[in-house]
C-alpha positions in Angstrom: 84.6 -47.2 1.5 83.2 -50.4 3.3 79.9 -50.9 4.4 79.0 -50.7 8.2 75.8 -51.4 10.1 75.1 -47.2 9.9 76.2 -47.0 6.4 75.0 -49.6 4.2 76.4 -50.4 0.7 73.9 -48.8 -1.2 75.6 -49.9 -4.6 74.1 -53.4 -4.3 70.3 -52.2 -3.8 67.8 -52.1 -6.2 65.3 -49.4 -6.8 62.9 -49.9 -4.6 65.2 -50.5 -1.8 66.9 -46.6 -2.3 63.0 -45.7 -3.0 62.3 -47.0 0.7 65.6 -45.6 2.2 65.2 -42.1 0.6 61.4 -41.9 1.6 62.5 -42.9 5.3 65.3 -40.5 5.6 63.2 -37.6 4.5 60.5 -38.3 6.9 63.0 -38.7 9.5 64.7 -35.4 8.8 62.1 -33.2 7.8 59.3 -31.9 10.5 56.2 -29.9 9.8 57.0 -26.1 9.5 55.0 -25.0 12.5 52.8 -22.9 10.5 49.0 -22.6 11.8 46.4 -23.8 9.2 45.2 -19.9 9.0 49.0 -19.1 8.1 49.1 -22.1 5.7 45.9 -20.8 3.8 47.3 -17.2 3.5 50.6 -18.2 2.6 49.2 -20.2 -0.4 47.1 -17.4 -1.6 50.5 -15.2 -1.6 52.5 -18.1 -3.4 49.7 -18.5 -5.9 49.7 -15.0 -6.2 53.7 -14.7 -6.9 53.3 -17.6 -9.5 51.0 -16.5 -11.8 47.6 -17.4 -10.6 46.5 -13.9 -10.4 42.9 -12.9 -12.1 41.9 -10.0 -9.7 39.2 -11.1 -7.6 38.5 -14.6 -9.4 39.0 -17.8 -7.7 38.7 -19.3 -4.2 40.9 -21.1 -1.6 39.2 -23.4 1.5 40.4 -25.8 4.0 38.6 -27.8 6.4 39.2 -26.9 10.0 38.3 -30.4 11.5 35.2 -29.7 12.3 32.6 -31.1 9.9 30.8 -28.8 7.7 33.3 -26.1 8.6 36.1 -24.5 6.5 38.2 -21.1 6.2 38.2 -19.3 3.1 39.2 -15.8 2.1 36.8 -12.7 2.0 35.2 -11.5 -1.2 36.6 -8.6 -2.4 40.3 -9.1 -1.1 42.9 -10.3 -3.8 45.1 -13.3 -3.4 47.8 -10.8 -2.8 46.1 -9.2 0.1 44.9 -12.4 2.2 46.4 -12.7 5.6 45.7 -15.1 8.4 43.5 -12.9 10.4 41.3 -11.5 7.6 40.3 -15.4 6.5 36.7 -16.2 7.3 35.2 -19.2 9.0 31.9 -20.5 7.2 29.7 -23.4 7.2 29.0 -25.6 4.0 25.9 -23.0 3.7 28.3 -20.2 3.2 27.1 -18.4 6.1 29.9 -16.9 8.3 30.9 -18.5 11.8 33.6 -16.1 12.2 35.3 -13.2 10.5 34.1 -9.7 8.7 32.5 -9.7 5.6 31.4 -12.4 3.2 32.5 -15.6 1.1 32.8 -15.8 -2.5 29.3 -17.2 -3.6 31.2 -19.7 -5.9 32.4 -21.4 -2.8 28.9 -23.3 -3.4 31.0 -26.1 -5.4 33.7 -26.4 -2.6 31.0 -27.5 -0.4 29.7 -30.5 -3.0 33.7 -31.3 -3.4 33.8 -31.9 0.3 31.0 -33.9 0.8 31.6 -36.2 -2.3 35.0 -36.5 -1.3 36.2 -36.7 2.7 39.7 -37.3 1.5 40.1 -33.7 0.4 40.6 -31.2 3.4 42.1 -28.1 0.8 40.6 -26.9 -2.3 42.0 -24.5 -4.6 40.4 -22.9 -7.7 41.9 -20.6 -9.4 41.8 -18.8 -13.6 45.9 -19.1 -13.9 46.8 -17.6 -17.5 48.0 -20.6 -19.0 45.8 -23.1 -17.5 42.6 -20.8 -18.6 43.9 -20.3 -22.0 44.6 -24.2 -22.3 41.0 -24.4 -21.6 40.0 -22.0 -24.3 41.1 -24.6 -26.5 39.2 -27.1 -25.0 42.2 -29.2 -24.9 43.1 -31.3 -21.4 46.2 -31.0 -19.7 49.1 -33.1 -21.1 51.7 -34.5 -18.7 54.8 -35.2 -20.2 57.6 -34.1 -18.0 59.2 -35.3 -15.1 58.6 -31.9 -13.1 54.9 -32.3 -13.8 54.3 -36.3 -13.0 52.7 -35.1 -9.8 49.7 -34.7 -12.1 50.2 -37.6 -14.0 46.7 -39.4 -14.8 45.1 -37.2 -11.8 43.7 -34.7 -14.0 40.0 -34.8 -14.5 38.8 -32.9 -17.7 35.6 -30.9 -18.4 35.5 -29.9 -22.4 32.1 -27.9 -22.2 32.1 -24.8 -19.8 29.1 -25.3 -17.3 28.7 -21.8 -16.4 29.0 -19.6 -13.3 29.3 -21.9 -10.1 27.1 -20.6 -7.9 24.2 -22.9 -8.2 23.9 -26.5 -6.6 23.9 -28.1 -10.0 27.3 -26.7 -11.0 28.4 -28.1 -7.6 27.3 -31.5 -8.3 28.6 -31.3 -11.8 31.9 -30.3 -10.9 31.9 -32.7 -8.1 31.3 -35.6 -10.1 33.5 -34.6 -12.8 36.7 -34.4 -10.3 35.6 -37.8 -9.5 38.6 -39.6 -7.5 41.3 -37.5 -9.0 43.3 -34.5 -7.4 43.0 -32.0 -10.2 40.3 -30.7 -12.8 40.3 -28.3 -15.8 37.3 -26.6 -16.5 37.7 -25.4 -20.0 36.7 -21.8 -20.6 37.1 -21.3 -16.9 40.3 -22.4 -15.0 41.6 -25.2 -12.9 40.6 -26.7 -9.7 43.0 -28.8 -7.1 41.8 -31.0 -4.6 44.2 -32.0 -2.0 44.7 -34.0 1.2 46.2 -31.1 2.7 46.9 -27.3 2.2 50.5 -28.0 1.0 49.3 -30.7 -1.3 47.0 -28.2 -3.0 49.5 -25.5 -3.2 52.0 -27.7 -5.0 49.7 -29.6 -7.3 48.1 -25.6 -8.0 51.6 -24.7 -9.0 52.4 -27.6 -10.7 49.3 -27.2 -12.8 49.8 -23.8 -14.3 53.7 -24.9 -15.1 52.7 -28.0 -16.8 50.0 -25.8 -18.8 52.4 -23.3 -19.7 54.9 -26.2 -20.8 52.1 -27.8 -22.9 51.6 -24.8 -24.9 55.3 -23.7 -25.4 55.5 -27.6 -26.4 52.5 -27.5 -28.7 53.9 -24.4 -30.5 56.9 -26.0 -31.7 55.9 -29.7 -32.3 53.7 -32.7 -31.2 54.1 -33.8 -27.7 55.5 -37.1 -27.1 54.0 -39.2 -24.2 56.0 -40.7 -21.5 56.1 -44.4 -20.5 52.5 -44.7 -18.4 54.8 -46.9 -15.8 57.2 -44.5 -15.1 54.8 -41.7 -15.0 52.5 -43.5 -12.2 56.0 -44.0 -10.6 57.2 -40.4 -10.7 53.4 -39.4 -9.5 53.9 -41.2 -6.2 57.5 -40.5 -5.6 56.7 -36.5 -5.9 52.9 -36.8 -4.4 54.5 -37.9 -0.9 53.4 -35.6 2.0 57.2 -34.9 2.9 57.6 -33.8 -0.3 54.7 -31.8 -0.7 55.7 -30.4 2.7 59.3 -29.2 1.8 58.1 -27.9 -1.2 55.5 -25.8 0.6 58.3 -24.5 2.9 60.4 -23.4 0.0 57.4 -21.4 -1.7 56.6 -20.0 1.5 60.2 -18.6 2.2 60.3 -17.4 -1.3 57.0 -15.3 -1.0 57.9 -14.3 2.6 61.2 -12.5 0.9 58.9 -10.2 -0.9 58.4 -7.1 0.7 54.7 -7.1 -0.5 54.1 -10.3 1.7 55.3 -8.8 4.8 51.9 -8.4 6.2 50.7 -12.2 5.3 51.4 -13.7 8.9 49.7 -10.8 10.6 46.3 -9.3 10.7 45.3 -6.4 8.0 41.7 -6.3 8.5 
């Protein structure tokens, strides 16, 4: 088929041009899902629960509201599988409840420290996902050595020694400093932390983290994990981490979770 102005001959384009063309098309074709911030946060809780991040009442998720010093979070006493858009709490950075019934998890204090240190972060996910926590028990950093996990390539900080229960300001300062400029952190003997620019990004990164940890444990049991080329890993990281790809992936995981009967109450009040 001959090239036309509307259909260029792509076989003559180099990789950079094809990447630019593909990203432009994705950005033009895919639109925001239309979910509200509360709905995105509630859906993330259900998605994480359905994908191995359940650990009873452990773990927190927060998202900035756009008002300085305020964020949404889940109510202490509810599991991720019980979070709905109307039982989230609006709190300030001192964890005082501004709207909603109940109290937040006291461990949310370190979220306030991360938000203060990272103005680019708008959503934080912290869970005790099984495989990530198991990796932390070995005091081993996450190894990214597969294409699917490259969204985290060279983007995961590591704390080898457990700093203790993160309810004090000391732990908040420590965790924020350990995270640095990265999107993720593995806390040995504890769990994972994701710092995302959006709720969608934080959700997708949390899922990728747990999958990467599981793959690492499986691969380590069979042999020595081989590293990937750093330049290719960085290329894949930037390709997968794009906002549109995060949004499309989030919408898929949301549809998948909403098909499950136990998530039917996610987008309406359960308070």
